[in-house]
C-alpha positions as CSV (number, residue, x, y, z in Angstrom):
1,M,-0.4,18.6,2.0
2,T,-3.7,17.2,0.8
3,D,-5.4,14.1,2.2
4,P,-4.7,11.1,0.1
5,T,-7.5,9.5,-1.8
6,I,-7.6,6.1,-3.5
7,L,-9.0,6.5,-6.9
8,K,-8.9,2.9,-8.2
9,F,-7.8,-0.4,-6.9
10,G,-5.7,-2.7,-9.0
11,A,-4.2,-6.1,-8.2
12,I,-4.2,-7.5,-4.7
13,A,-2.3,-10.6,-3.5
14,Y,-1.5,-12.4,-0.3
15,H,2.0,-13.5,0.6
16,R,3.9,-15.1,3.4
17,N,7.6,-14.8,4.3
18,G,8.7,-18.4,4.1
19,V,7.0,-21.4,5.7
20,G,6.4,-19.8,9.1
21,G,6.7,-16.2,8.2
22,H,4.4,-13.3,8.7
23,G,1.6,-12.9,6.2
24,F,1.0,-9.7,4.2
25,H,-1.1,-8.3,1.4
26,V,0.3,-6.4,-1.5
27,V,-2.1,-3.9,-3.1
28,L,-1.6,-1.9,-6.3
29,F,-3.8,1.2,-6.5
30,R,-4.1,4.6,-8.2
31,A,-4.3,7.5,-5.8
32,S,-4.4,11.3,-5.5
33,T,-1.9,12.7,-3.0
34,D,0.1,15.9,-2.8
35,G,-1.8,17.3,-5.8
36,K,-0.7,14.4,-8.1
37,E,-2.2,11.2,-9.3
38,R,0.2,8.3,-8.5
39,N,0.5,4.6,-9.1
40,M,1.0,3.2,-5.6
41,V,1.8,-0.1,-3.8
42,A,1.0,-0.9,-0.2
43,V,2.4,-3.8,1.8
44,C,0.1,-4.5,4.7
45,F,1.2,-7.0,7.4
46,D,-1.5,-9.1,9.0
47,E,-0.1,-9.3,12.5
48,R,1.0,-5.7,12.6
49,P,-1.5,-3.6,10.5
50,E,0.1,-0.4,11.8
51,C,3.2,-1.5,9.9
52,T,2.0,-0.7,6.3
53,A,4.5,0.5,3.7
54,V,3.2,2.7,0.9
55,L,5.4,3.6,-2.1
56,D,5.0,5.3,-5.5
57,V,5.5,2.4,-8.0
58,D,6.8,4.7,-10.8
59,L,9.4,6.2,-8.5
60,V,10.5,2.7,-7.4
61,A,10.8,1.7,-11.1
62,A,13.0,4.8,-11.6
63,G,15.2,3.6,-8.7
64,N,14.0,6.1,-6.1
65,V,13.3,4.4,-2.7
66,A,14.5,7.3,-0.6
67,M,12.8,8.2,2.6
68,G,11.0,11.5,2.3
69,E,11.0,11.3,-1.5
70,N,9.1,8.0,-2.0
71,S,7.5,7.3,1.3
72,W,4.0,7.8,2.7
73,R,2.6,7.0,6.1
74,G,0.8,3.7,5.9
75,D,-1.6,4.6,8.7
76,V,-2.9,7.4,6.6
77,W,-4.1,4.9,4.0
78,A,-5.4,2.3,6.5
79,D,-9.1,3.4,6.4
80,E,-9.4,3.0,2.7
81,L,-7.3,-0.2,2.5
82,A,-9.0,-2.0,5.3
83,P,-12.3,-2.9,3.5
84,L,-10.4,-4.2,0.5
85,L,-8.2,-6.4,2.6
86,K,-11.2,-7.8,4.5
87,A,-13.1,-8.5,1.3
88,H,-10.0,-10.3,-0.2
89,E,-9.6,-12.4,3.0
90,E,-13.3,-13.4,2.8
91,A,-13.2,-14.3,-0.9
C-alpha cells in the first residue's frame, strides 16, 4: 500500500448537526492512493479530529459504501487536511 497524497483540493464547507450539534468540515479532493487517482471526500469533526471519515466519491455514487472497499483511515490524511481546515476557519 502506498502512502496517500492529496493532489488537488476542491470544495470545502462547514456544517453543523442541528442547532446544538457538532460542527464538521466536508472537503472534496483528488488524491493518489493505492496506485490510483481518486475523487475523495473527507468529513472532519471539530471536537474529535481523530474521527475523520474518508471515502471515494465515485464509489459512493456507484452505491459502494462497504467497509474495506470504500474506506480509508482518516488519521492518515490528517496532516494534509489540517492546514486547509485551519485556513478555512481563519477566512
